[in-house]
N, C-alpha and C positions, 0 to 999 in steps of 0.2 A: 108360644111356650118353648122354652129352651130344651135341649136334649137332657140336661140334668133333671129338669122338672118331670120328665116322662119316665125316669128310672124308678124301679121298685126300691123304696128306701126304708122298708119296714125294719130291717135289722139295725140300721143306723139310728132310726128314730127311737127304737126301744132302748138302745144303749144310751142315747142322749137323755131320754126321760129318766132312766134309772140313775144316770150320773148327776143330773140336776137335783133329783130327789135326795141322793146321798149328800150332796153339798149342802142342801137346805137343812137336813137333819143334823149333819155334823156342825153346821153353823149354829143351829139351835142349842146344841150342847155347849158350844164354845162361848156363845154370847149371852146366854141366859143362865139363871141359877139352877136350871135343870141338871140333875146328876144321874149317873149310871152306876150300877154296881156290877162288878166283874169278879167272879170267883177266882181265887189265886191260881187254881189249877189251869185256868184258861189264859193266863198271861202270856205264856210262851206261844200259844196259838195265835193270839192277836199280834204279838211282835213279828212272828213269821208272816202273818197276813199283811202287815204293813210293808215288810220287805217285798212280798209278792206283788203288791199293787204298784210299788215303785219299779220293780223289775218288769212289770207288765208293760209299762211304757217303752222300756228298752226292747222287749221282744217284738212289740208292734212296729217299732222303727226298723228293726232288723228284718222283719218279715216284709216290710215295704221294699227294702233294698234287695234282699235275696229272694224271698218267696215270690214276689211279683215282678222283679226286674232282673233277677239273676246275678246281682252284684255280690261277690264273695267278700265279705268284710269280716276279717278276723281280729280287728282292732276296735270293735264297737265300744269297748270300755273306755277308750280315750275320750270320746265325746261325753260320756257320762262323767268322767273325771274333770274335764274342762268346764262343763256346766256347774259342777259342784264347787270347784276351786274359785271360779269367777264369782259365783254367788257369795261364797264364804269370804273372800277377800274384800269385796265391796261392802258386805253387811256386817262383818265381825267388828267387835269393839274390844279393845284391851286384850288382844291375843297374846299368848306367851311368846310366840314366835311368828315370823312371817308378817305380811301386810294385813292391816285391819283398818279400813277406811271409815266404817260406821255409817254408810248410807242407808236409806230406808230399804227394807228387805224386798218390797215389790220391784223397785228399780234394780236391785241386785239380781233378782230372779230373771228379769227380762234380759239383762246384760249376759247372764249365764247362758240363756237359750241362744242369744245372738252370737256369743263367742263360739259355742259348739257348732252352730250353723256355718259360721265363717271358716272354722277349721275344716268342716266337711267340704266347703266350697274349694278351699285350697288343695285338699287331698284329691278331690275329684278332678279339679282342673289339671293336676299334674299326672294323674294315674288312671283316669277313667277309661282311657283307650287301651289299657293293658289287658292281656288275656287273664282269665279268671284266676289261675294259680299265681300269676305275678301280682295281681291286685290284692290277693290274700296276703302275700308276703309283705307288700308295701304297707298295708293297714296294720298288720301285726307289728312291723318294725316301728311304725308311727306310735303305736301304743307303748312299746318298750322305751322309745326315745323320751316320750313325755313322762313316763314313770321315773326314768332316771333324772330328768329335769326337776321333778317335784321333790325327789329325795335330796339332790345335791345343791340346789339353790335355796339354802336355808333362810337367807335374809328376805326372800320373796315368798316362798311357799312353805316355810317352816320346817323343811326337812322331814325326818321320820315322825316328828311330833305333829306336824301339820298346822292347820289354822284352827284356833280355839275361839271361844267367845262368839260363835255365830248365833244370832237371835233365833229363838224357837217360838214362832208366832202363836201357835196353839197352846204351848206350855205357858206362855206369858199371859194367856187369857184364862186358863183353867188350872186351878190349884190342885184339885182332886185327881189322883193318879188314874183311877178307873175311868173317870169321865174323860180325861185327857187322851187315854189310849183309844177309847171308842170314837171320840171326835176326830182323832188323827186318821184312823183307818177309814172313816166315812168320808172325810174331806179328800184325802189322797186317792181313795178308791173312786170317788166321784170324778176327779180329774182323769183317772185312767179310763173310766167308762166314757167320758166325753171324748177322750183321745180315740178310743175304739170307734165311737160314732163317726168321728172325723175321717179316720183312715178307711172305714167301711164305705162312707159316702164317696171318698176319693177314688177308691179302687173299683167301685161299682159303676163309676162314670166312664164315658168313653176314654178318658185319660188313663184309667186303670187297664182298659183293654189294650192300649198302646204299650203299656209297661209289660203286660204279659206276652204280647207279640214280640217284644224285644228279647224277653227271656227265651221264648221258643225258637226264634230265628231272627237275629239282628239284621242279616243281609236282606231278607225278604222285607222286613219292616222299612229299611232304608229305601228299598226299591219302589215303595208306594209313596215316597215323599216325606217320610217322618224323619226329623232330625234326632236320631237315636242318642247322640252325645248329649243333647240338651235334656232329653227325657231322663237319661241315666244320671246326669248331674243333679237334676231336680230331685229325683228319688233319693239320691245319696244325701243331699242336703236336708231334705225333710226328715229322713231317719236320724241324721246327726242332731237336728234340732230337738226331736223327741227325746233323744238320749240326754241332751243338755237340760231339758225340762226335768227329766227324772233326776239328774244329778243335782240340780238346784233344790228340788223338793227334798232330796235326801239330806243335803246340807242343812236345810231349815228344820228338818225333823230331828236329825242327829245332834245338832249344835256344834259340830266339829267335822273337819275333813282331814284325812291323812292318807299317804300312799297305800297303806295296808288295806284300805277299803276298795281300792281300784286295781286289783291284780287281774291276771289273765283268767283266773277262775271265774270271774264275773262273766266274761265273754263265753267261756266254756259252758257255764250254766244256761245262758241264754240260747246258745246254739243247740244244746241238747234238748231243751224244752221245745224249741221250734221244730226240730227234726222229729222229735217224738210225737208231738201233736199232729203235725202235718203242715208244711210250709204252704203259703198262699191262702191259708184259711185263718183269719184273724182270731176267731174264737177257739179254733183248734190249737193254735200256738200258745194261747193263754192257758188252755187246759193242759197241754204238755208241760208248760212251766209249773203249773200247780202240782202235777204228778211228781216232778223232780224235787220240788221244794217240800212236798209232803213226805217223800221218802227220806229226805234229810231230817225232817222233824221227827218222824218215827224212829229213825236211827239214833236220835239223841237219847231216847228212852232205852234203846237196846244196849247202850254202853254200860248201863248200870247192872245188867243181868248177864253180861258176858265176861269170862275170865281172862280178858286181854287188856293191854294198856290202851290209852287213848290214841296214841300214834298208830298202833296196829289196827285199831278199830276204824280210824279215819281212812287208812289205806284200803281196808276191806270194803268200806262203804263206796269208795271210788271204783273198786273192782266191780261191785254189784251194779252201780249205775252204768259203767261201761258195758257190762254184759247185757243189760236191758237195751241199751242203744244198739248194740250189735244185733241183738235178736230182732229189734224193730226194723233195722235197715235190711236184714236178711229176709224177713218174712213180710214186712209191710214197708217197703222202701219209700212210699209216699207219706208215711206216718200213720198213726192210728186212725185219724179222721181226715187224712189228706185224700185228694182226688187224683188217682193215678193217671187218668186221662188228661187232667189239667196240667199235671207236672211232667207228663210224657215219660212215665216209668212203667215197668212191667211188675205186676203184683204176683 
């Protein structure tokens, strides 16, 4: 019996079962005449829910990099964007601008994940030995460089218009809007739950203990014969691949990609969600992300009852989110559900 087989895997197994169940039910709505009815008042909640399950893969990848390995990645959105653009360019047909090759979408999604992973490998190979603050600067700069490339190379990436005509697999199977939204959130949510099961299994294994040892004290970890550079590179690439998967699914859900979807605000949202919930705890970071996105959803309704303009209200919303984050860092530096002993912080 291997060491993995002796591990307590209940958390991962439950997430895996729930993910498979969501995929099956979502497939049932997509592939059969079965229909769902959704009150119009709930549309916005389901739309935000779809965004949440896509961002959920992003935050799980970032938690693997930072929460478990201590890698400060401030450019996580670039891997999200590369996965989305690679998927869109290969799968799109008759795009108004940019490259549209018209390949089958499963192949395009696979290439999107590989492209994001390869970019993660390149960034880690050149920067993984840097100190935390320098790694943060390099990753942030990488994201800004690629954003500029997407905007300025119009013949390839479509400029500010982006890539249009990306196939939407579920929309192509389901004509009814209510059923389509339900099927979409179930299918993508199932993928996110399976991702949660995979990263939980990975970090509960001895491999995960090495990652946490690197985060706690890299020098000591090297002294017992572990190649910390290899482990850090692997964690960085795994996180990038998950972001690429999220980007590919986003492109296939949205039917288009453009630079405006991949701004620094995405990275900020993911980081706040992770720190709010508690790094190194997969379910906690998902809960933290849910809180942040829930606050944004609630604030949409607040705009209609406040006597200020949309710009002023948006700025006020950012102030509130920032104050919440400051309060959490001040009084719960490990996050709401984080383990202070695990993260080595004082509560």
